[in-house]
C-alpha positions in Angstrom: 0.2 -0.2 0.2 2.5 2.4 -1.3 0.4 5.6 -0.9 -0.7 5.0 2.4 1.2 7.9 4.7 0.4 6.7 8.4 -0.6 9.8 10.9 2.1 9.6 13.6 2.7 11.2 17.1 5.5 13.4 15.6 2.4 15.1 13.5 -0.4 14.9 16.3 2.2 17.0 18.6 2.7 19.5 16.3 -1.0 19.9 16.1 -2.4 19.4 19.7 -2.8 22.6 21.7 -3.0 21.5 25.3 -4.3 23.1 28.3 -4.3 22.0 31.9 -7.3 20.6 33.1 -8.6 19.8 29.8 -8.5 16.2 27.3 -8.1 16.4 23.7 -9.8 14.0 21.5 -6.3 13.6 20.0 -4.8 12.5 23.3 -6.8 9.5 23.2 -6.9 8.5 20.0 -5.3 5.2 18.3 -2.5 5.8 16.0 0.1 2.7 14.0 3.2 3.3 14.5 3.8 1.1 11.5 1.9 -1.2 8.8 3.2 -4.6 7.3 -0.7 -5.9 7.0 -3.1 -3.4 7.2 -5.7 -5.9 7.3 -4.3 -8.1 10.5 -3.2 -4.5 12.0 -7.1 -3.2 12.1 -8.6 -6.4 12.6 -6.9 -6.6 16.0 -7.6 -2.9 17.0 -10.1 -2.3 19.7 -11.4 0.6 17.7 -15.0 0.8 15.7 -14.1 3.7 13.1 -10.7 4.6 11.0 -10.5 7.8 9.6 -9.1 8.2 6.3 -8.3 11.4 4.2 -8.0 11.3 0.7 -6.3 15.0 -0.2 -6.8 15.2 -4.1 -8.9 17.1 -6.2 -7.7 15.2 -9.9 -11.6 14.0 -10.2 -12.9 17.3 -9.6 -10.4 19.0 -12.5 -11.4 15.9 -14.7 -15.2 17.1 -14.2 -14.4 20.7 -14.9 -15.1 21.6 -11.6 -13.2 24.0 -9.1 -10.5 22.8 -7.1 -9.0 22.8 -4.3 -10.4 20.0 -2.3 -6.8 18.6 -1.7 -6.5 20.9 1.2 -9.5 19.9 3.0 -7.9 16.6 4.7 -4.6 18.8 6.3 -7.3 21.5 8.0 -9.8 19.1 9.3 -7.4 17.3 11.5 -5.6 19.9 13.0 -9.5 20.7 14.3 -10.7 17.0 14.7 -7.8 16.3 17.3 -8.1 19.8 19.2 -11.7 19.0 20.6 -12.3 18.0 24.0 -12.1 14.3 24.9 -15.2 13.4 27.2 -18.0 10.8 27.3 -20.0 12.2 24.3 -16.7 12.1 21.8 -15.4 8.9 22.1 -11.9 9.0 21.2 -10.8 5.7 22.5 -12.8 4.2 19.8 -11.3 6.0 16.9 -8.0 5.1 14.8 -6.7 7.9 13.1 -5.0 6.1 10.1 -3.6 8.7 8.0 -4.1 9.7 4.4 -3.4 8.4 0.8 -0.3 9.7 -0.9 -1.7 11.6 -4.4 1.3 14.3 -4.2 2.6 12.9 -7.9 -0.8 12.9 -9.4 -1.7 16.3 -8.1 1.7 17.7 -9.5 0.7 16.2 -13.1 -2.7 17.8 -13.3 -1.2 21.1 -11.9 0.2 20.8 -15.4 -3.3 20.3 -17.4 -5.3 22.7 -19.1 -8.8 22.2 -18.5 -9.8 23.8 -21.6 -7.8 21.1 -23.6 -10.1 17.9 -24.3 -7.0 15.8 -24.4 -5.3 17.1 -20.6 -9.4 16.2 -19.5 -8.8 12.8 -20.7 -5.3 12.2 -19.1 -6.9 13.7 -15.9 -9.5 11.0 -16.0 -7.0 8.5 -16.1 -5.4 9.7 -13.5 -9.0 9.1 -11.5 -9.0 5.4 -12.5 -5.8 4.6 -10.9 -6.7 6.9 -7.8 -9.9 4.6 -7.5 -7.6 1.7 -7.4 -5.8 3.0 -4.3 -9.3 4.0 -2.7 -10.9 0.6 -3.5 -8.0 -1.2 -1.8 -8.0 1.1 1.8 -11.5 0.7 1.6 -11.8 -2.5 1.4 -9.1 -3.8 4.1 -10.8 -1.3 6.3 -14.3 -2.8 6.2 -13.2 -6.4 5.9 -11.4 -5.9 9.1 -14.9 -5.1 10.7 -14.6 -1.2 10.9 -16.3 1.6 10.0 -14.3 4.2 7.4 -14.9 7.7 7.9 -13.4 9.3 4.4 -12.6 12.9 4.3 -12.0 14.0 0.7 -11.3 15.4 -1.6 -13.7 15.1 -5.3 -17.0 13.3 -5.3 -15.2 11.1 -7.7 -13.9 9.0 -4.6 -17.5 7.6 -4.1 -16.6 5.0 -6.4 -14.0 3.8 -4.1 -15.8 3.6 -1.4 -19.0 1.7 -2.6 -16.2 -0.7 -4.8 -14.2 -1.1 -1.5 -17.3 -1.9 1.0 -19.3 -4.3 -1.9 -15.3 -6.4 -2.3 -15.8 -6.5 1.1 -18.7 -7.9 1.7 -19.2 -9.8 -1.2 -22.1 -8.4 -2.7 -23.8 -4.7 -4.0 -24.3 -2.5 -1.2 -27.1 0.8 -0.9 -25.9 4.5 -0.8 -27.6 7.8 0.5 -26.2 10.4 -0.8 -26.7 14.3 0.6 -26.1 16.1 -2.5 -27.2 18.8 -4.9 -26.4 16.7 -8.3 -27.0 13.1 -8.6 -23.3 12.3 -9.9 -24.3 9.5 -12.0 -23.2 11.5 -15.5 -22.3 9.2 -18.4 -19.4 6.7 -18.2 -17.3 9.2 -20.0 -13.9 8.4 -18.1 -14.0 8.6 -14.5 -14.6 12.0 -12.8 -16.1 13.4 -9.8 -19.3 13.1 -11.7 -19.8 9.5 -12.4 -18.9 7.1 -9.3 -22.0 6.5 -8.6 -22.8 5.2 -12.4 -20.1 3.4 -12.5 -20.3 1.8 -9.5 -23.9 0.8 -10.3 -23.2 -0.2 -13.8 -20.3 -3.0 -12.5 -22.8 -4.0 -10.2 -21.1 -2.7 -6.7 -24.2 -0.2 -6.1 -27.6 -1.5 -5.3 -30.2 0.8 -4.1 -29.3 4.6 -4.2 -31.1 7.3 -2.9 -30.0 10.9 -3.9 -31.3 13.4 -1.0 -32.1 16.8 -2.2 -31.3 17.2 -5.5 -30.7 20.6 -6.9 -34.0 20.9 -9.7 -31.5 23.7 -11.9 -29.0 21.7 -11.9 -30.1 17.9 -12.6 -30.9 17.2 -16.0 -33.8 16.3 -17.6 -32.0 12.9 -19.3 -31.1 12.4 -15.4 -34.5 12.5 -14.1 -36.0 10.4 -17.1 -33.4 7.5 -16.3 -34.1 7.7 -12.6 -38.0 7.2 -13.5 -37.4 4.0 -15.0 -34.8 2.0 -12.4 -36.7 0.5 -9.6 -33.5 0.4 -7.2 -32.9 4.4 -7.5 -35.2 7.0 -5.7 -34.6 10.8 -5.2 -36.2 13.5 -3.7 -35.8 17.4 -4.4 -33.9 20.0 -2.3 -36.9 22.4 -3.2 -39.9 19.9 -2.8 -38.6 19.7 0.7 -37.1 23.2 1.9 -38.8 25.8 -0.6 -41.8 24.7 -1.4 -42.5 22.1 1.6 -44.5 19.2 -0.7 -42.7 16.9 1.6 -42.0 16.9 5.1 -37.7 16.6 6.0 -38.2 14.0 8.9 -40.4 12.1 6.2 -37.9 11.9 3.6 -35.7 10.8 6.3 -37.8 7.5 6.8 -38.5 7.1 3.0 -34.7 7.4 2.1 -33.8 4.8 5.2 -36.1 2.0 3.9 -34.4 2.3 0.5 -31.2 1.7 1.7 -31.2 -0.1 5.0 -31.7 -3.6 4.4 -28.0 -3.9 3.5 -25.0 -2.0 4.4 -25.4 1.3 2.9 -22.7 3.9 2.8 -23.7 7.5 3.9 -22.4 10.0 1.4 -22.4 13.5 2.3 -21.4 16.6 -0.5 -20.7 19.7 0.7 -22.6 21.4 -2.1 -25.6 20.5 -1.1 -24.7 22.5 2.3 -25.7 26.8 1.9 -22.6 29.1 1.6 -19.9 26.2 2.3 -17.0 26.5 0.5 -16.7 23.8 -2.3 -16.3 22.6 -5.6 -19.6 23.6 -6.4 -20.6 26.3 -3.8 -24.3 27.3 -3.2 -26.4 30.3 -1.7 -29.3 28.0 -1.2 -28.8 24.8 0.6 -29.3 22.9 3.4 -28.4 24.3 6.6 -25.4 22.8 8.9 -28.1 21.5 11.3 -29.6 19.8 9.0 -26.6 18.1 7.9 -25.9 16.8 11.3 -29.4 15.1 12.0 -29.3 14.0 8.4 -25.5 11.9 9.0 -26.9 11.2 13.0 -30.6 10.2 11.7 -28.8 7.0 9.4 -25.4 6.5 11.4 -28.0 5.0 14.3 -28.5 2.3 11.9 -27.0 -0.8 12.4 -26.2 -1.2 8.8 -24.6 2.0 8.1 -21.3 0.8 7.2 -19.2 4.4 6.2 -19.3 8.0 5.9 -17.8 10.1 3.1 -17.2 13.7 3.5 -16.4 15.0 0.4 -16.0 18.7 -2.3 -15.1 21.1 0.7 -12.6 23.8 -0.2 -10.6 24.9 2.8 -8.1 27.5 2.5 -6.5 30.1 5.0 -9.6 32.3 5.0 -12.2 29.6 6.0 -10.0 27.2 7.7 -12.1 27.5 11.3 -15.4 27.0 9.4 -14.7 24.2 7.0 -12.2 22.2 9.6 -15.2 22.8 12.6 -17.8 22.0 10.4 -16.1 18.4 9.1 -15.3 17.8 12.7 -18.8 18.5 13.6 -20.1 15.6 10.6 -17.2 13.3 12.0 -18.1 13.1 15.7 -22.0 13.3 15.1 -21.6 9.6 13.2 -19.2 8.3 15.9 -21.7 9.3 18.5 -24.5 7.7 16.6 -23.1 4.7 16.4 -22.3 4.5 20.2 -25.5 5.4 20.9 
């Protein structure tokens, strides 16, 4: 696993802001000093959740999106390790594994031009290679009986999450996707807009529910194709939050019934959250608190098998907002399982 870079004590100590009389999350998490066989290492650990970072935006570039998602992992980890350790946060059940090093891919894509078709095709080939690394690490974590918490990166990595979990279980999994977009675009080469369509076509994804599609940004062909596939269901943001034709809590239950019959992944695209810096930032979306309640609702189900948070863009101006937001989402997932 040549892409895996372990999060170690040296990095942790640089990030920790210790205070007298306080106990920080990072002081109680599990770390790995070295690794030879990742499955064996994870299987023997007394942890329930494994946090892994995917710092890349090759898939976003390949989808003609706004890049910057590669920064998010480094931002989130700084905030996560410094929250309080207490009866609610359950740090002793968490392994911070580290991240997959896609720096060489990032260097290559930095020399490409998004306006040139041949360069976009090169990026899409790179995404296909990234898929293999993501698939492998997720398969190992799930096979070891742990729940991955994946911090992206672009939404292209949904494919690796789904395939990895599916291979671990030996059958297709289900997914609920909190997203303004379906990411069910044509199989035209891998990018951040077609992770679910590829996973579905290749038999790794069974039941799929898209929660909160934006009507202005979903093509008529997508709506028509979804209407013909019984295993795919959706609702739109407008029907819930604007026209109030549907009730949020009722739709949570409908989505749960669609996916919870077998292991299912929870995908959170930050494009769906109002005024959060992301590759397709929206001024009209679900609130942060609605997003947190969404994760809590689904993570309480015993078949929830992973959490993926993606598409956020962190920089020096907004790192506190992004770091704290994603830390809340991570800990909501952990707390829901614990309870």
